N, C-alpha and C positions, 0 to 999 in steps of 0.2 A: 295346304301345304305342302312343300316339301320339309319332309327336316334337317334342316341346315342347321349343324350345332355354333355357329360362327353367330355373336349378339353380337346388337347395337348396329345392324347394317342393313336394316329390313329392308331399307329405298332401296338396294342394289341387289337382295336377293328377291324380291315381289321381280324387278326387272327381266333376271335371271328366268322363274320360274313360268314367264309368261315366254320366253323365248323357246324355252323346253317342252313347256305346251304345244306351243305351235310348231314346232322344228322352224327355230327361228333365230340361231342363234348366231350371233357374229362369228365370223374368224378368228378372231385376232380384238384378246381384250386391252387393253391396260390399263393396269390396276396403285393410283396413285394412295398416298396418304404418308403420313409421317411414319417413322421406324418402330415397331412393335403394334401397329395397329390392325392387322391381323392379316395383311397381302396375299400371304407366304396360306396361308389356312384355305382363304378364298375362294386361292387358284387350285389346290389340290381338293379341295369340296368340287369344285366346278368339275373338274376332271372324273374327280369319281361321276357325277353327275352328268355326261354326257356317253360313260362306260356303263351304270349301274342298270343291272337285272332288274330290281325292285320296278315297283308298279308307282312309286311316288320318289325319285332319285334327289338327292343322294341317301340311299338307304344307310348305308354307313354301317349294315348289316350281309352285305352279298359278296361270292368272292373277288368281286373284283371292287368293291370299296376297301375292303379288307386289305386284297393287294396292293391299291395306293397308299393308303392309308401307311403302313408298313415299307412304303417306298421301292417295291419287288415288284412292281408291274411293267410287264415289258414294252408298254408301248406311251408309259409316263415317263418323262425323260425332263427333268432339272440339272438348268446349265448356267454354270457362277463358275468366275475365278477361280483356274485352280492353281497347283502348286507347281512352283515350278521344279521340273525332277532332279536340276543340277545343285541347285543352290537352297530348296528347300520353304524358299517364302513361296510366301502367294502372290500371285499374279495382280496388278493393280487392276485391271481388265479383264474382259470377253476377248475372248482374241479369235484373231478372222480363222483359224483354222476350228476353232469347234464351230463356229459356224456351217464353216465348209461340211462338218461331218454332219449337220443337222440336215442342210442342202439334201443329202447323199439320203438319209434319213426319211425324210418326207417322202422323197419318192417311193416306200416302202408300205402296201398296207399293214394294216393292222394285223397285230399276234396274234391277239386274246379278244380287243375288245372290239367298240366300233369305231372309237376315235384317236389318234395318234395324239396324244399331248404332248409340247413341247413347252417349259415355264421356263423364261429366265429370269432367276433371282437377280435386281438390281441393275435391270437394263441399262440405266444410264453410265451404268461402267461398260459398255460395249467400245471396241475401239473404233476406230474413224472408219477402217477397212470394214470389222465385224457389223459396223451400225450399215453402212451401203450394202454385204451380201444379204445380210438380213432383207433390208428394204426389197431387194428384187422376188425374197420369198414371199414377202407383203402384200405383194401387188395380186399375185397369181397365186392363194395357197388351195394343196388339192382337198376338192369336199372334204376327206376322211382326215383333212387336219385342223387341230387347232392349238394355236401361237399364244401364252399367258406371260405378258409383260409389268412385272411386279419396278417400280419407281419409288426410291422415294424424295427425289428430283429430278420431275418430270422436265423440268425446262431444259435440264442439260442433252434431252434425247433430239435426234434431230426432226424437224417440223412435220417432215415428209414419211416419219415414224408416227407422228403421234396420228397424224393424221388418215391412218390407214388402221387405225385400234378406234375401239368401241369402247370410252373412258367410263371407270369406276371408282369414282374417291370415296375409301372410307377415311372415315371420320371418326376420331375419341368420342368415347360415350361421356355423356351428365357427369359432375361428380358424383349426386343423389342416385340415379340409377346405377354406375359402376358399384358403391357401397352397397345398396342394397342386392348387388348380384354377389356380391365376393361376402357376405354376410350370410344370405339367404343358402346361395349351392356351394360355398368352399368351406360356412365355418366360422370363419375369421370373425371376429370380438367385432363387435361397431367401431372404437377406437382405433384399432390398427385398419380393419375394415379403410378408414377415413382416411390416415394417412398415406398406406398403398393408392388410394385413389388421389389423391393430392399429390403425390411424388412420380406416379405414374402420367399424368398428365391425359389422363382418362382411357391409356393406352390399353386394354383389356387384355392382354398379350403379356406385356413385361408385369401388369399382376397378380394375373396368374402361376407366371413363371417363379418370382417372388414367393405366391405360397407356396408353392411344389420343393422351391431351391432356395432356402433361408442363407445362402450363398452371395445370392445379389444382392441381397440387405448388406451384410456383411459388407461385401465389396462396395455397395454405395458409402458405407461407413466407413473404409478404407481412405475411399480418393477425398474425401470431406476434410477428413481430419489431415492428409495429404497436402489439399489445399489451403488449409488454414495455417498449417507448419510455413506455406511458402508468404500468404497473407502477411506471416505475421516474420518473417527471419528477412535477412540483411541480403546484400545483391547476390553474397557469394549464394545463398539457401537459393535464390530465384534461381541465378545463371545455370545452378546444378539440376535444377527441373527441367528447364528449358534444356539442357542438351538431354537429358532422361526421355524427355519425349520426341527431340527430333530423333533419337535412336529407335525409337519403340517406331515413329511415321515410315521409316523406312520398311518394318515386319507388320501393319500391322495398321493399317489409313484408318480404318471402324475404331477402336481401340484411341485414335489420340479426339477424334470424331466429339465420340463419347466422353472422355475426359474435357473434351470445352466447351460439350452440350452441360456436363455439371457447376463447370466457371461461370458461365453464364446466367444460368439459375440463381445460382448465389448471389453475383452481384446484381441481379435483378430484384432476388428479394431485399438484397438490402437498400436498392433504391426507396421500393417500396412501403417499407418499414420508414421511411424518411420522409416519403411523401404521404404518412398519416390512414395508411391505404392495409393494417396488417390483415386484413378476411381475402389477401391476395397471395400472401405465402406460399411458396411449395413448401420449403424444407422447413415442414412445421412443428418439427422434432428438435430443431435445432432455434427452435424463434429467438430462447435467451444469449446465447451466444451471436447469434445475427445482430440483435439489438445492443448488446455490448459491442460488437465490433463497427455498426451505425456511426457511437458514437466518437468513435475514433477518426471519421472522416465527414467531409463537406461532399452535401449532392453533386455538386458540379465533378470534386474528383470522381466519387462513381458511374457518374454519367459516360466520364473518357474511358475508364473502365470497358466498361459493356458495350460502348461505340467500337472501341479497337476489340474486342473480342469478337465480335462479329466479325470486322473487317483482316482480322486472325483468319479462321475461316472460309474465307472468301479468296485468302492470300495462298491457302494451303490447295485450294480446288482446283486453283492455276496455277498447281505449281511451284510455289516462287519455295526459294529455301529453306526450310522447315528450320533449322536450325540460328539463321537467321532472322525468321520473321518471328519463330516465341521469345526470341532475345529485347528483340523489340517489345511485344506485347508485356514480359517483366519489366519491364522500363517506364512503363505505361504506369505500370503499380505503385497507388500513392506510397510515402514513407508512413514504418507502421510507425504510432503513435500510442502513450501510455492512454487508458482506459479512464476519462476522468472520473473521480469522484461522486460517486454520487450524493447530493445534499439531502440533507433531513428535512420535509415539510412542517416536522414536526415543533 
């Protein structure tokens, strides 16, 4: 078995090992799954595998593997939205000129390795023109080219693109397995490992990043504190927050999507507490706060907010006016009420 370092995706690495061993890899793969589940990691390791000089690829130790890991291999290129040279803002799409450049590069033979590998990070961000241009390349790729497309929202890709790629679905790890890996391989205490496994949703990439970079947990804490101030605040605070998010959406759509993801999980936690299912709470370290807030609302109010959050994400993806969309969401939030006094049962 090849020494793949990505964990929990053995159902995929077994298939890739077989293809490597028989020389029958597909010319294009579509790697799908939720954010931080390991799509980019698997893409890079597959790029290593097809260029590896070791006997059991991807060895991770040969010059080819090391250069690919460091991002300096001339035959491996990653394509993602770039910054606008004039405004400095990140483009929201992978543009046609980027795909045209790839078309020219594809015709060239590899410089150092056996394959030229092109990794499209977030392929659902291809503009319509770029997607159609890439489709032509997918139809007849040269034998020395491997195309890897990663996508969180595969349904946003053209069906004709999806049909020309072999689909590899990455899955979140079961909670117990991720807890054991964090504790055994990264020295995390069982309590902290359980928290990281729960709030990551089984996405090992995020959990391991949080171990190495405590700022991720600090950012999560800040976001939840902001959420609470908005939920407990009046209309002025809520509309101020909507304005801040709308302005951020123009600069970094992914950051706003992540923010809405925190909101969705928080209100979902309220709902499962109301339904007497505390074992399903994700934000377990905020359990007391969630229980206090759950006593302020009716289950129907919370369910309405959850539905509106889902609708808000859909409208933002459809390029609705962000300020109006977020204002509507803020108007959906129930009015804050005092926490009812606890009654002594003694």
